[in-house]
C-alpha positions in Angstrom: -29.9 -76.2 -2.9 -28.3 -73.3 -3.7 -28.5 -71.0 -5.9 -32.0 -72.2 -7.2 -35.8 -72.8 -5.9 -36.8 -75.8 -3.9 -39.2 -78.7 -6.1 -42.0 -77.7 -3.7 -41.4 -74.0 -3.2 -44.5 -72.3 -4.3 -44.7 -68.8 -6.3 -48.4 -67.3 -5.1 -49.0 -64.1 -8.2 -52.1 -61.6 -6.7 -52.4 -59.8 -10.5 -55.4 -58.0 -9.0 -53.5 -55.6 -7.3 -53.3 -52.2 -8.8 -49.8 -50.5 -9.7 -50.1 -47.3 -8.3 -51.1 -48.9 -4.7 -48.1 -51.2 -5.4 -45.8 -48.0 -5.6 -45.0 -48.6 -9.3 -46.6 -46.3 -11.9 -49.6 -43.9 -11.7 -53.0 -44.9 -13.0 -52.8 -48.8 -12.6 -53.1 -50.2 -15.9 -52.4 -53.6 -17.2 -52.6 -53.9 -20.8 -51.1 -56.6 -22.6 -50.8 -55.9 -27.1 -49.7 -58.8 -29.1 -48.8 -58.1 -33.2 -45.8 -59.5 -35.4 -42.1 -59.9 -34.3 -39.9 -58.6 -37.1 -35.7 -58.0 -37.7 -34.8 -55.2 -39.4 -31.3 -56.0 -41.3 -28.5 -52.4 -41.1 -26.8 -51.9 -43.5 -24.1 -49.5 -43.6 -23.6 -47.3 -46.9 -21.2 -44.1 -46.6 -18.1 -43.8 -44.3 -18.2 -42.6 -40.8 -18.2 -39.2 -39.7 -14.9 -37.3 -39.6 -13.1 -33.8 -38.2 -11.1 -31.5 -40.9 -7.1 -32.9 -39.9 -5.7 -31.0 -42.8 -6.6 -28.5 -45.7 -4.0 -29.3 -48.8 -3.7 -27.4 -52.2 -2.6 -28.4 -54.7 -0.2 -26.9 -58.0 -3.4 -26.1 -60.0 -4.7 -24.3 -57.1 -7.1 -27.3 -55.3 -7.7 -26.8 -52.2 -8.5 -29.4 -50.1 -9.6 -30.4 -46.7 -7.7 -34.2 -45.6 -10.6 -35.9 -43.2 -9.9 -38.4 -39.7 -11.9 -40.9 -41.8 -8.9 -40.8 -44.7 -12.1 -38.6 -47.2 -10.4 -35.9 -49.0 -13.2 -33.5 -50.6 -12.3 -30.3 -52.9 -13.1 -27.3 -51.1 -12.2 -24.9 -53.2 -9.9 -23.1 -55.5 -7.5 -20.1 -55.8 -6.7 -18.3 -58.7 -3.0 -19.1 -59.8 -0.9 -16.7 -62.0 
């Protein structure tokens, strides 16, 4: 039989060996904890991060930054005369 175990195959597990003696870590402690499981759902509230792509100056002097994620932000205002 290829790719699997034979029906008469036996596996012996020895839980008395210390992990440190086996070379798998330090301390050799064996601890198991039980707790309730839960599911955390993630939601997105906002935009992905972006870098400034260009700066636009409107006719009224407003300076706007245009970002790679297509968001535009008011960066300041120039005095126009």
